[in-house]
C-alpha positions as CSV (number, residue, x, y, z in Angstrom):
1,M,56.9,-21.8,-26.0
2,E,58.8,-20.3,-29.0
3,R,59.4,-23.8,-30.3
4,W,55.8,-24.9,-30.5
5,R,54.9,-21.5,-32.0
6,L,57.6,-21.9,-34.7
7,S,56.3,-25.4,-35.4
8,L,52.8,-24.1,-35.9
9,V,53.9,-21.4,-38.3
10,L,56.0,-24.0,-40.3
11,M,53.0,-26.4,-40.5
12,L,50.8,-23.6,-41.8
13,A,53.4,-22.6,-44.3
14,V,54.0,-26.1,-45.6
15,G,50.3,-26.8,-45.9
16,W,49.8,-23.6,-47.9
17,L,52.7,-24.3,-50.2
18,G,51.5,-27.9,-50.7
19,G,48.1,-26.7,-51.5
20,C,49.5,-24.3,-54.2
21,R,51.4,-27.2,-55.9
22,S,48.9,-30.0,-55.8
23,A,45.4,-28.4,-56.0
24,P,43.7,-25.4,-57.5
25,Q,42.7,-22.5,-55.3
26,P,39.3,-23.0,-53.8
27,T,36.5,-20.9,-55.2
28,V,35.3,-18.3,-52.8
29,P,31.5,-17.6,-53.0
30,A,30.5,-14.2,-54.0
31,P,29.5,-11.9,-51.1
32,T,25.7,-11.8,-50.4
33,A,23.6,-9.2,-48.8
34,D,23.9,-10.8,-45.4
35,L,27.7,-11.4,-45.5
36,S,29.1,-9.6,-42.5
37,P,32.3,-7.6,-43.2
38,F,35.4,-9.2,-42.1
39,G,38.7,-7.4,-42.5
40,A,42.1,-6.9,-40.7
41,P,41.9,-6.4,-36.9
42,E,42.7,-3.0,-35.3
43,L,44.8,-2.7,-32.1
44,S,43.9,0.1,-29.6
45,I,45.5,0.9,-26.3
46,S,43.6,1.8,-23.1
47,A,46.5,1.5,-20.5
48,E,50.2,1.4,-20.9
49,P,52.7,-0.4,-21.3
50,V,51.8,-2.2,-24.5
51,S,54.3,-3.0,-27.3
52,F,54.0,-4.4,-30.8
53,R,56.0,-6.1,-33.5
54,Q,55.2,-7.3,-37.1
55,T,57.0,-10.6,-36.5
56,E,58.5,-12.3,-33.4
57,L,62.0,-11.8,-35.0
58,E,61.8,-8.0,-34.6
59,A,62.4,-5.9,-31.5
60,P,59.1,-4.7,-30.0
61,T,58.0,-1.1,-30.3
62,A,56.3,0.6,-27.4
63,L,52.9,2.1,-28.1
64,D,51.0,5.0,-26.4
65,L,47.3,5.6,-25.9
66,T,47.0,7.3,-29.3
67,A,48.3,4.3,-31.2
68,A,46.0,2.6,-33.8
69,I,47.7,-0.4,-35.5
70,T,46.3,-2.7,-38.1
71,L,47.5,-6.2,-37.5
72,T,48.4,-8.9,-40.1
73,A,49.2,-12.6,-39.7
74,G,52.4,-13.0,-37.7
75,S,51.9,-9.8,-35.7
76,N,52.8,-10.0,-32.0
77,V,51.2,-7.9,-29.1
78,L,52.9,-7.7,-25.7
79,V,50.9,-6.2,-22.9
80,G,53.1,-5.3,-19.9
81,E,52.2,-5.2,-16.2
82,D,49.0,-3.3,-15.6
83,G,48.7,-2.6,-19.4
84,R,45.5,-3.2,-21.4
85,A,44.7,-3.4,-25.1
86,R,41.9,-4.5,-27.4
87,L,42.1,-6.3,-30.7
88,A,38.9,-5.8,-32.8
89,W,37.6,-7.2,-36.0
90,G,34.8,-4.5,-36.3
91,D,32.0,-5.5,-34.0
92,I,32.3,-9.2,-35.0
93,L,35.1,-10.3,-32.7
94,T,37.0,-8.6,-29.9
95,A,39.9,-9.7,-27.8
96,D,40.5,-7.7,-24.6
97,L,44.1,-8.3,-23.4
98,Y,45.1,-7.7,-19.8
99,S,48.4,-7.5,-17.8
100,D,51.3,-9.6,-18.9
101,T,49.6,-11.1,-22.0
102,D,51.6,-12.3,-25.0
103,L,49.4,-12.7,-28.1
104,L,50.3,-13.7,-31.7
105,L,47.9,-13.4,-34.6
106,S,48.6,-16.6,-36.4
107,K,45.9,-16.4,-39.0
108,S,43.2,-14.0,-40.2
109,F,41.9,-15.1,-43.6
110,P,38.6,-13.5,-44.7
111,P,38.0,-15.9,-47.8
112,S,37.8,-19.0,-45.6
113,R,36.3,-17.1,-42.6
114,E,39.1,-18.3,-40.3
115,I,40.9,-16.5,-37.4
116,M,43.6,-18.2,-35.3
117,I,45.0,-16.5,-32.2
118,D,48.0,-17.8,-30.1
119,Q,47.8,-16.7,-26.5
120,A,51.1,-17.7,-24.8
121,T,50.7,-15.9,-21.4
122,G,48.4,-13.6,-19.5
123,T,44.6,-13.1,-19.5
124,G,42.4,-12.5,-22.5
125,A,38.6,-12.1,-22.8
126,Y,37.2,-13.0,-26.3
127,A,33.7,-12.1,-27.6
128,L,32.4,-13.5,-30.9
129,R,29.1,-12.3,-32.4
130,A,27.0,-14.7,-34.5
131,V,27.3,-13.7,-38.2
132,T,26.4,-15.2,-41.6
133,P,28.4,-17.0,-42.9
134,P,29.9,-18.1,-39.5
135,I,33.5,-17.4,-38.6
136,Q,35.7,-20.1,-37.2
137,V,37.8,-18.7,-34.3
138,T,40.5,-20.8,-32.7
139,I,42.5,-19.8,-29.7
140,Q,45.7,-21.7,-29.4
141,T,47.2,-22.1,-25.9
142,A,50.2,-23.9,-24.5
143,W,48.4,-27.2,-23.8
144,A,45.2,-27.1,-25.8
145,S,43.3,-25.3,-28.6
146,L,39.9,-23.7,-28.1
147,D,37.2,-23.3,-30.8
148,L,34.5,-20.8,-30.0
149,D,30.9,-21.6,-30.7
150,D,30.2,-19.8,-34.1
151,S,26.7,-19.0,-33.0
152,G,28.1,-16.5,-30.5
153,A,30.4,-16.9,-27.4
154,Q,32.3,-15.0,-24.7
155,V,35.3,-16.9,-23.3
156,L,37.9,-15.9,-20.7
157,V,41.4,-17.5,-20.9
158,S,43.8,-16.9,-18.0
159,Y,47.2,-18.3,-17.1
160,I,48.5,-18.7,-13.6
161,T,52.3,-18.5,-13.4
162,G,54.6,-20.0,-10.8
163,A,56.4,-23.3,-10.0
164,E,53.3,-25.2,-11.2
165,P,51.6,-23.1,-13.8
166,S,48.0,-23.7,-14.9
167,L,45.6,-22.4,-17.5
168,W,41.9,-21.6,-16.9
169,I,39.1,-21.3,-19.4
170,V,35.6,-20.0,-18.6
171,A,32.6,-19.9,-21.0
172,L,30.9,-16.7,-19.8
173,H,28.3,-16.9,-22.6
174,G,27.8,-19.6,-25.3
175,G,30.1,-22.6,-25.5
176,A,33.4,-23.7,-26.8
177,R,35.2,-26.9,-27.7
178,L,38.5,-27.7,-26.1
179,T,41.0,-30.1,-27.8
180,T,44.2,-31.5,-26.4
181,S,46.7,-33.8,-28.2
182,Q,46.5,-36.5,-25.5
183,E,43.0,-36.4,-23.9
184,G,40.8,-35.6,-27.0
185,V,37.9,-33.2,-27.1
186,V,35.8,-31.7,-24.2
187,E,32.7,-29.5,-24.7
188,L,32.6,-26.5,-22.5
189,A,29.0,-25.3,-21.9
190,E,27.8,-21.8,-21.0
191,G,28.7,-21.0,-17.3
192,Q,31.3,-23.8,-17.0
193,A,35.0,-23.6,-16.3
194,I,38.0,-25.9,-16.6
195,G,41.6,-25.8,-15.6
196,L,44.6,-27.4,-17.3
197,S,48.2,-28.1,-16.4
198,E,51.1,-29.4,-18.4
199,S,51.3,-32.8,-16.7
200,G,47.7,-33.2,-15.4
201,A,44.9,-35.1,-17.0
202,L,42.0,-33.3,-18.6
203,A,39.5,-32.4,-15.9
204,E,35.7,-32.4,-15.9
205,P,34.1,-28.9,-16.6
206,L,31.9,-27.7,-13.8
207,A,29.5,-24.8,-13.3
208,V,30.8,-21.6,-11.7
209,D,29.3,-18.3,-10.6
210,V,29.7,-16.1,-13.8
211,S,29.0,-12.9,-11.8
212,A,31.9,-13.8,-9.4
213,I,34.2,-14.4,-12.4
214,Q,33.2,-11.0,-13.9
215,T,33.9,-9.3,-10.5
216,W,37.3,-11.0,-10.3
217,L,38.1,-9.8,-13.9
218,D,37.0,-6.2,-13.1
219,R,39.3,-6.2,-10.0
220,F,42.2,-7.7,-12.0
221,A,41.8,-5.1,-14.7
222,A,41.9,-2.4,-11.9
223,G,45.2,-3.7,-10.7
224,D,44.1,-6.1,-7.8
225,R,46.5,-9.1,-7.9
226,S,45.6,-10.4,-4.4
227,A,43.8,-13.5,-5.9
228,T,44.1,-15.6,-9.1
229,I,41.2,-16.7,-11.2
230,A,41.3,-20.1,-9.5
231,T,39.8,-18.5,-6.4
232,V,36.5,-18.2,-8.3
233,A,36.9,-20.8,-11.0
234,L,38.1,-23.9,-9.1
235,R,35.1,-26.1,-8.2
236,C,34.7,-29.7,-7.0
237,R,32.0,-32.3,-6.8
238,T,31.8,-34.7,-3.8
239,L,31.9,-38.4,-4.8
240,A,29.9,-39.7,-1.9
241,V,28.2,-38.7,1.3
242,A,30.9,-37.1,3.5
243,D,31.4,-35.1,6.7
244,L,33.5,-31.9,6.5
245,R,36.0,-31.5,9.3
246,E,36.9,-28.5,11.3
247,K,40.6,-29.0,10.3
248,P,42.5,-31.3,7.9
249,D,42.5,-34.3,10.2
250,P,40.2,-37.4,9.9
251,E,39.9,-37.3,13.7
252,A,38.8,-33.7,13.9
253,A,35.3,-32.7,14.8
254,S,32.7,-32.5,12.1
255,A,32.0,-29.0,10.8
256,V,29.3,-30.0,8.3
257,E,27.7,-33.5,8.5
258,N,26.2,-35.7,5.8
259,V,27.1,-33.6,2.7
260,P,25.4,-35.5,-0.2
261,G,27.3,-37.1,-3.0
262,G,27.4,-34.9,-6.1
263,T,27.3,-31.6,-4.1
264,L,29.1,-28.8,-5.9
265,V,31.6,-27.0,-3.6
266,Q,33.8,-23.9,-3.8
267,V,37.4,-24.5,-2.9
268,L,38.7,-21.9,-0.4
269,G,42.2,-23.2,0.1
270,R,44.4,-26.3,0.5
271,T,47.1,-27.8,2.6
272,E,50.7,-27.5,1.3
273,A,50.5,-31.0,-0.1
274,A,47.0,-30.4,-1.6
275,D,45.8,-33.7,0.1
276,W,43.1,-31.8,2.0
277,L,40.8,-29.0,0.7
278,H,39.1,-26.2,2.6
279,M,35.7,-26.0,0.9
280,L,32.3,-24.4,1.1
281,P,29.3,-26.4,-0.2
282,L,27.3,-24.0,-2.4
283,A,24.0,-25.2,-0.9
284,T,25.1,-24.2,2.7
285,T,26.8,-21.4,4.6
286,E,29.1,-23.7,6.6
287,D,32.6,-24.5,5.5
288,G,35.1,-27.3,6.4
289,W,37.9,-29.6,5.3
290,L,37.7,-32.8,3.2
291,P,40.4,-35.1,1.7
292,A,41.2,-34.4,-1.9
293,D,40.4,-37.9,-2.9
294,A,36.8,-37.5,-1.8
295,V,36.0,-35.0,-4.6
296,R,36.4,-34.6,-8.3
297,C,37.5,-31.1,-9.4
298,N,37.5,-29.1,-12.6
299,G,41.2,-28.2,-12.5
300,P,44.6,-28.8,-10.7
301,L,44.3,-28.5,-6.9
302,F,47.6,-26.8,-6.5
303,A,46.0,-23.7,-8.2
304,A,44.1,-23.1,-4.9
305,A,45.7,-20.9,-2.3
306,P,47.7,-22.8,0.4
307,V,46.4,-22.3,3.9
308,R,48.8,-22.4,6.8
309,I,47.6,-24.8,9.5
310,P,49.0,-24.0,13.0
311,P,50.5,-27.0,14.7
312,T,48.6,-28.6,17.6
313,P,50.2,-27.2,20.8
314,T,52.0,-29.7,23.0
315,P,51.1,-29.5,26.7
316,V,54.0,-28.3,28.9
317,P,54.2,-29.3,32.5
318,A,53.8,-26.5,35.0
319,R,57.0,-25.2,36.5
320,P,57.4,-23.9,40.1
321,T,57.1,-20.2,40.6
322,V,60.5,-18.5,41.0
323,T,60.8,-15.0,42.5
324,R,63.2,-13.0,40.5
325,P,64.7,-9.6,41.4
326,P,63.1,-6.6,39.6
327,V,64.4,-5.7,36.2
328,L,65.0,-2.1,35.3
329,A,63.0,-1.0,32.3
330,P,65.0,-0.4,29.2
331,P,65.3,3.1,27.8
332,S,62.5,4.2,25.6
333,V,62.9,3.6,21.9
334,T,61.2,5.6,19.2
335,P,59.2,3.0,17.2
336,T,60.1,2.8,13.5
337,A,57.5,3.2,10.8
338,T,55.9,-0.1,9.5
339,T,54.3,-0.9,6.3
340,T,50.5,-1.1,6.6
341,V,48.4,-3.4,4.5
342,S,45.1,-2.6,2.9
343,A,42.5,-2.3,5.7
344,V,39.6,-4.7,5.7
345,K,36.2,-2.9,5.8
346,I,32.9,-4.6,6.2
347,Y,29.6,-2.8,6.4
348,F,26.1,-4.4,6.1
349,A,22.9,-2.8,7.2
350,T,19.3,-2.1,6.2
351,T,17.5,1.2,5.8
352,D,14.6,0.0,7.9
353,D,14.7,-3.1,10.1
354,S,11.0,-3.0,11.0
355,I,8.4,-2.6,8.2
356,R,4.6,-3.2,7.7
357,A,3.5,-6.1,5.6
358,G,3.3,-5.2,2.0
359,T,6.1,-2.6,2.2
360,C,9.9,-2.8,1.4
361,S,13.3,-2.0,2.9
362,T,16.8,-1.7,1.3
363,L,19.9,-3.8,2.1
364,V,23.1,-1.8,1.9
365,W,26.7,-3.2,1.9
366,E,30.3,-2.2,1.3
367,V,33.4,-4.3,1.7
368,Q,37.1,-3.7,1.0
369,G,40.3,-5.7,1.3
370,I,38.5,-9.1,0.9
371,R,38.5,-11.8,-1.8
372,E,34.8,-12.5,-2.4
373,V,31.4,-11.5,-1.0
374,Y,28.0,-13.3,-1.3
375,L,24.5,-12.1,-0.4
376,D,22.4,-15.1,0.6
377,G,24.6,-17.4,-1.4
378,Q,24.7,-15.2,-4.5
379,G,28.0,-13.5,-5.6
380,V,27.7,-9.7,-5.5
381,T,30.1,-6.7,-6.0
382,G,32.0,-5.1,-3.2
383,K,29.5,-2.2,-2.9
384,G,25.8,-2.2,-3.6
385,E,22.2,-2.1,-2.4
386,R,19.1,-4.3,-3.0
387,E,15.5,-3.6,-2.3
388,V,13.7,-6.5,-0.5
389,C,10.0,-6.9,0.3
390,P,9.7,-9.9,2.7
391,S,6.2,-11.1,3.5
392,E,7.3,-12.2,7.0
393,T,10.2,-11.5,9.3
394,R,13.5,-12.6,7.6
395,T,17.2,-12.7,8.2
396,Y,19.6,-11.8,5.4
397,T,23.2,-12.9,5.5
398,L,26.4,-11.4,3.9
399,K,29.2,-14.0,3.6
400,I,32.7,-12.6,3.3
401,I,35.7,-14.6,2.2
402,H,39.0,-13.0,3.3
403,V,42.2,-13.1,1.2
404,D,43.6,-15.9,3.5
405,G,40.4,-18.1,3.0
406,R,38.7,-17.3,6.3
407,V,35.0,-17.1,6.1
408,E,33.0,-14.4,8.0
409,E,29.3,-13.7,8.1
410,R,27.2,-10.6,8.9
411,S,23.4,-10.7,9.3
412,V,20.6,-8.3,9.5
413,E,17.0,-9.1,10.4
414,I,13.9,-7.3,9.0
415,E,10.8,-7.5,11.1
416,V,7.5,-7.6,9.2
417,R,4.6,-6.2,11.3
418,K,1.2,-7.5,10.5
419,A,-1.4,-4.9,9.5
420,P,-3.7,-3.9,12.5
421,T,-7.2,-5.4,12.3
422,Q,-10.4,-3.4,13.1
423,T,-12.7,-4.7,15.9
424,V,-16.4,-5.0,14.7
425,P,-19.0,-5.0,17.5
426,P,-21.2,-8.1,17.6
427,P,-24.7,-7.8,16.3
428,T,-27.6,-7.3,18.8
429,D,-31.3,-8.2,18.8
430,T,-32.4,-5.0,20.6
431,P,-33.8,-2.5,18.0
432,P,-32.4,1.0,18.2
433,P,-34.7,3.7,19.9
434,P,-37.1,5.5,17.5
435,T,-36.1,8.8,16.2
436,A,-38.3,11.7,17.3
437,E,-40.7,13.1,14.7
438,P,-40.6,16.9,14.1
439,T,-43.8,18.6,15.5
440,G,-44.0,21.3,12.9
441,V,-42.6,22.5,9.6
442,P,-40.2,25.4,9.9
443,S,-41.2,28.6,8.1
444,D,-39.6,31.9,7.3
445,T,-43.0,33.7,8.0
446,P,-43.2,35.1,11.5
447,P,-46.3,34.1,13.6
448,P,-49.3,36.5,13.8
449,P,-49.4,39.1,16.6
């Protein structure tokens, strides 16, 4: 990582010196009334540990929550485990840096309206506002460079470490252009994600659930490391009509039949060899297994969580019953304390399961210790409520995806009662009886004696 960073710095230096010797300095246009201010970025700390150094050759200095540092080209920010920092160029560009992120400010040059950032590890969220004249923002990663759409963009860049590391890029808003030295250029549209690896070919960007990405980022920022970004960013598309199996075996029973070609699926897990994928078609609520060569995905398959498949039990012949002498019970032993894991909590209900037509009820849910949650196929946060006003009796489904990839569903039904109708008596041809006429006019004067 240090070698390609050093090469990048040397290339910039050589180009700058060559420009000084062979060509006059470019003329910078005078600022106009609509020229947005663009100065040096400020570094602020929202969670420790975070350290800083002016160059990568210096020893890093730890910063506390009161620190406010102005960065220059060559400055290096190191965010430790559970740390968090923000780099801001006013309100034009922000870079939110999360746990275990190593960022180098390679270039910040106001006259040419250029900013170049080198993110070597970790997770960073970048937000660029559209300004006039536009600013060119490039994020350099280990295997590609990313140019943000200068009309405004929000992009998430996250590394997954391990034996087979990968890099994931999500366009939360606006677009971006991804360039690699071997595969060329790929346009990333709003709402799409792509994953890269050092040895793999450039994948096809696919649409993802942006709300699920944001939920994952919020949990990651809060210290939840139970799932990587691949759990919500890895998507695949079926190549032809296929049947999903109940387990990774071509002879297994079908779990979902006749899934159309081109169907977008969410990857829930994989076998150890990544030759089978556990997936959920986004248009259904049923999951199953499909061979990896039956789909095209937006990133490396090994980024999905491996699922342990229990072996098929081998039948054992019955043995004759043998009567054994009684065995004395061992002495009682005081059990030792065990470490408990975070409990799974799932609650899903409605405030009123029987309503009149034209009225409403409220769905209420709260889940803990799980990976993802969907209400009628739409990603939601772990706790919330939603008012619903069905016109007829309807069932609402909460789909829960556990950390190990298991899928569980909870449902509530809201009955809609029809408004009562009033019975009108049928018309009759018989006229009503006449009303008696009064025989006299009432008077306040008493009668004569």
